[in-house]
N, C-alpha and C positions, 0 to 999 in steps of 0.2 A: 635626094631622099627628102620626102615631105615630112615636116614636123607633124606630130599628132594633133588634131583639132584640140584647142584649148577649151577646158570646161568652162561652162557658163557660170559666172559667180553666183553663189546662192544668195537669196535675199537675206538681208540682216535687219534687225531691229535696233541695232546699236545707235544709229543717228537719232532715231526718235526717242530712246531712252536718255540719251545725252540732253537732247532739246528740252524734254520734260523735266529733267533734273535742274538744268540751268534756269528754266522758267520758275520753278518752285522757289528756288533760293532767291531769285529776284523779287518774286511776289512777297514772299515771307521776310525779305531783307534779312536773311540768315545764310551767309556763306558757308557756315559749318554744317548745315543741314545735311544729313545722310539720306539719300534716296535709294531704297532697295527695291529690286523687282523680284517677286517671289510668287510661289504657288499658294502662299498663305492668304488669309482674308486681309483686305486693305486695312490699315491701321496706322494711327499717328500716336507715338509716344516720345515725350521730350523733343529731342533734335533728330529723330529717326522716323522717317515715313516708309511704310511698305505698301507698295503698289503691285497690281497684278502683272505678271510677266506678259508682255504684249507678244502676240503671234507674229511670225516672220512676215506674213502677209495680212494686212488689216484693211478693211473697208474704211471709208471716210467716216461712217457712223461709229465704227468701233474705236477709232482714233479719237473722236470726240468725247466717247464715253470715258476713255482712259485719261484723257486731258482734264475732263470735268472732275474726276476723282482727285486728280493731282491739285487742280485749282482750288476745290473745297478744302482740302488739308492745308494748302499753302495760306489761304485766307484766314482759316482758324488761327495759324501762327501769327498772322499780321495783325489781326483785328481783335484777339481774344486775350483777356487778362485772366488766367485760372485763378489766381489768388482772389481777385474781385468776384469772380463768379462763385467761388466756394463761400464767400462772405455773405452774398446775397441769396444763395439758392434757398427755396422754401423747403419746409419739412413735408414729409409724406411722399410715397412712391409716385403717384400721379402728378402732383405739383412739381416735383423734381423732373419727371419725364418731359412734361410740357415746357418747362424752364430751359432744359437742355436743348430740346428740339428747336424751340424758338430762337435761342441764341445762336445755333448753327445756321438757321436760316437768315439771321441778321448778318453774320460774317459773309455768307454767300451773297446776299443782296448788295453789300458794299462793293464787291468786285463786279457784280452783273451790272450795276448801274454805272460803273466807271468805264467798263470795257464790254462792247457789245459781243466780240468774239468769246470773251470768257463767259457771257451770259448764255450763248449758244452751247458751250461745252457743259456748263452746269445743267441746262435744260436736257441735254442728252443724257447725262449721268442720272438725273433724277427720274427721267422717263424709264430708263433701263431698270433702275431699282424698284420702281412701283410695278413694272411688268413682272419682275421677278418675284415681288411679294404678292402677286395675283390680287392687287387692289381693284382691278377692273371687274373682278367677279364678287366683290363684297356686296351683300344684299341685306345686311342688318347691322344695327350698331354693335352688336356683340362681336362682330368680326372687324370692326372699324377702329383702329386705334385712335383714341381721342387726341393723343399728343401729336400724331401725324397730321390729322385734320387740322387743328389749330395752327401747326407750323405752316402747312401749305397756305392756309388763308392769311396768315401774316405775311408770307412770302409775296403773295398777290398784291397785297397793299403796298409793301416796300418796293417792289420792282415795277409794278403794272403789268407783269407778265401772267399769263395764265397758268394755273397749276398743270402738271403733266396730265396728258389725256387719260392715261392709265390709272391716275389717282382720283379722277372725278367721281366714280361711283362711291368710292370710300368716303370722300369728303361730303358728298351730298347727304350721307346718313346723318351728319352733325351740323351742316351749314346753317340751317334756320335756328337751330337751338343755340348755336354759338353767337350768331348775330343778334338774337334776341337779348341774350344775357350780357354779352360783352362787345357787341359792335362798336359802340362809342369809344369804349377804351382802346380797342383795336385801331380805331381810325387815328389816334394820336401817336402811334409808334413810329410812323415814318419820319416825323420831324426830330425824333430822338435816334435816328439810325446810326449816326457816327459817334455817339456817346454811349458806351457800353453801360456806365453806371445809370444813367437816366433811363435808358431803354430797359434795363432790368427792373428798375423801380416800377415803371409802368406795366411791365409784364406781370409783376406781382400784383397789381391793381386788376389786371385782366383775370389772373387766377382767382382773386377774391370775388369776381362776379360770376364765376362758373359754377 
């Protein structure tokens, strides 16, 4: 009597999830980091990171996006001092928004410059984010967030990598204005990349020029 044909094993995303979690803990130098995969919006709070639940079958591009989200969070844990940030953050909603966005760009640039594979993941994540935000359709400054434009221009200087293609129309609404007012101050940020305090103080100089 023949045995019934064995069912093909269903694809599983568990190996990917384990690999992402292990990589995040290594980058963040935090073995206690809890990495959760949920249907909630990606978020980082204390020692808990929430990432999107990966599909059972994913393309290479989709995996890169998920890894980029994870790398971004891990770099924030590794490179960012929240207490120092709170001490130096400027007053005013726009100043704070730019300060926060540029600090995130700094953390990501540290990893991108050290590890080309991570840089590719971050590029994929940012391109996906800009596409979902419809930045490619922006046709006026009213629809172009200034903090996003400044952060992407800072990232270009820190990494030498072009901003996401989908972000270009949004950035171009502000580029000449930002360059005219703060281009020289932006040029000095790269030499302060590894020092959050010096970098933050120079960002405040950028803000005073805008």
